N, C-alpha and C positions, 0 to 999 in steps of 0.2 A: 816235486812232491806236493803231496795234498793235504794243506795247513786248517788246522780249527781254532777259529779266533772265538774265544769268549769274551766278551768285553760290554757293559750298558753306554758305556759312552761313543753315540753312532758317532761322532767325530775321529774320535780315535779309532775306531773297530774299520771306517770310510780308509781313513792314511791306512791301516796295517794293510787291507786290503788291498790298496789301489801301490804300496811302494813293494810287498812281495810279489801280485801281479807282473808286474812289469820285470821281475827277478827271474821269473818264468815258474811260481809255484800256482795252483790254484787253491782257491781260496775259500770257506765255510761260516761263516759270521754267526752265531746268536750271542743273545744278551741276557743269559742264567743258566741256573745250573741245573736246574729242571731240562730243560733243553738240550746244554750240554753232555747231560747223560743218554740223552734218549739217542743224541748225532753219536755217540761217543759206541751207546750198544747197537744201531745198525749199520756204522760205515767205519770204515778204516781209515785214518787217516796217518801219517808222517810222524807228525808234532803236532800238539797242542800251547795255542799261546794262553792262558790262560790269566786273565784279572783275578785277585785274592776280593777285592769289596764287590759282590755283585749284589743286585735287588732283594732275591731271594737267600742266601745264605754268604756262605766262605767256602771263598775255591779254597779255600786250605781242605775244610770239608769234603769235597765232591775229591778233587785231590789222595786224601784217600779212603777214602768209598773205592774208587777204580783200582789201587794198590791194593787194597785188601781182596777185590775182585780176581785180584792178576793180572788186572791191567795194566801193562808194562812201556805203552805208546806215550813216547818224548813227553815230556811237558820243560815249560818256559813264565816261570810268571808272572806277571805284570803289577807291581802293588806301587804307590803313592808312600807305602809305608815305608823305606829303606834304611833303617836301623838294622844293626848287627842283628839282635835278634829275632826281627822278623826276618832275614834274609836264614839264619839258624834256622828259626822253626818251617818255613819252604822246605829247606834240604829235608828237614829232618822226616818231612812228611812225604815225601818220596819227588818233590820237585829235579831235575835235571843241570837245571841251570835257572835263576833267576834275574832280573832287570827293570831297575827303577825308573818313573815314569820325572822327568820325560825324559828320553832316548831316543835315541839315531834309527833310523831304517835300516843303514845297512849293519848297522852294529846286531840289527836283529836277526836280522837276515845271517849274517854270520853263522851268530849262535845258533839258530835253528841247524842249519848246514853241523855242528860240529858235533850236538844234540847227535844226530841222526845220523853221524858216523860212526860216534860213541856206540849206539843199537844195535849197529852193523857190524859192530866189530873192525872197524877200518882206522887205520892212522892216518893215510895218505890222504893230500883236498882233490885227486883224481881217481878217476877210472879208468882203467884202463883195461884192456883183452884185444889180442891184436897187435894189427896196423892201428885201430881206432884205439883214441884217450878224450875221455869224454871231461868238463870242467863245470863243475856245480855253481863255484862262485860266480864263474864269470859268464854260465850258460852257454857256454860254446863246445864247438868237437873240432879236432883236427881226425885225418886219416893221413899216417904218412908224415906228419909233422905240417900238412894245409890243413890252411880249417875249412871246415865243411859248414859253409849257410843251411840252417836248421831257423826251421820258424817256432815260436813259442811250442807247439802243439809238439811236431817231431823231435824237438829237445826234449820234453819232458817224455813220449812214448821210448826213446832212447836209451833216458834218465835209468827207467824202470826195468828196462831191458836186462842196463849194467850190473845195476846194484847187485846182481843175483846172476851171474852166467849161466848157462844151460840149465835155469830153472823157466820152467815153464808157466806162460803167463796169459791168465785165460780173457778173453776182448773184454768182460765186465771188470774184471781187474784194470785193464789197463784203461778201461771208458772214468774208472775212479779216480784216476791218476789223475784224466786230464780237464775233465769239468766236473764244476761245485753242481747247490743244487737247482739255481734258477740258469744253469745253462741250457740252449737247444741242442740235445745229442743227434747228430746225422745217422744214421740206421749205418752207415759202412764207413764211417767216416774213421774208425780204427784202422781199416782196410786201407784205406787212401793213405794216410801216415806213414803206414809199412811199404807201401808202393814208393812214396817217395823214399824215401829213408832206403830203401834196397837201392833207387836210383842213383843215391849220390853215394854209396857206402859199398856197393855190391850187393848181385843179386844173391851171393854166399852169408850177407853179412849175418840177413836174419834168417830164421827156420821157422815153418809152419810145421804143426803139430799137429796134422789132418783133425778135427772135431773136439781138441784142446783149447790151446791156442800157438803163442809164437815164445822163441825164444832167442837169443844171440848162441849163435851153432858154438857148439862145443869142441874144443880144440884136437 
């Protein structure tokens, strides 16, 4: 999953980046409403971690503008103002969840996975297709019940494909899931990850749709 973190406290932002990257996510960070709006207009994110108090305005105002414009990206609010009224205001502004500071990084990751599941209309915590099962919370997968060793980016590619089996993902879409703004992208990185996944899951597991992209082969 690719997450946008909107937080002006550099220490908090760096901590979130480090924790969620270890959990297999790709993280982009901005520090104000203006940059957040630009990032959301130009990129697709799995979810947004949004601080309420930002240097150039309120995260709630940004959230209201996003929802008014039809942007349904899941949003988790972070705030030091953890009174009941503040939580209600955030949820009524369009937030999917709310977490008060200070917070536990494992809880943040779990809440993000939960709001992404709700967006996708899934109740199950694992993704399953044929003999392949993928567990986002543990960043691992199994084939016929046996563990499959995956690198962080191999897991990210498989996760993107298994979210919607049968749906074709272009190379550009997969690169967006794999790399943040500051990451160097090798020209054939996606192809290498697909090759490695086929070696581990079977060549028939992932189908190439020539000139379009890749998909988990429909049953």
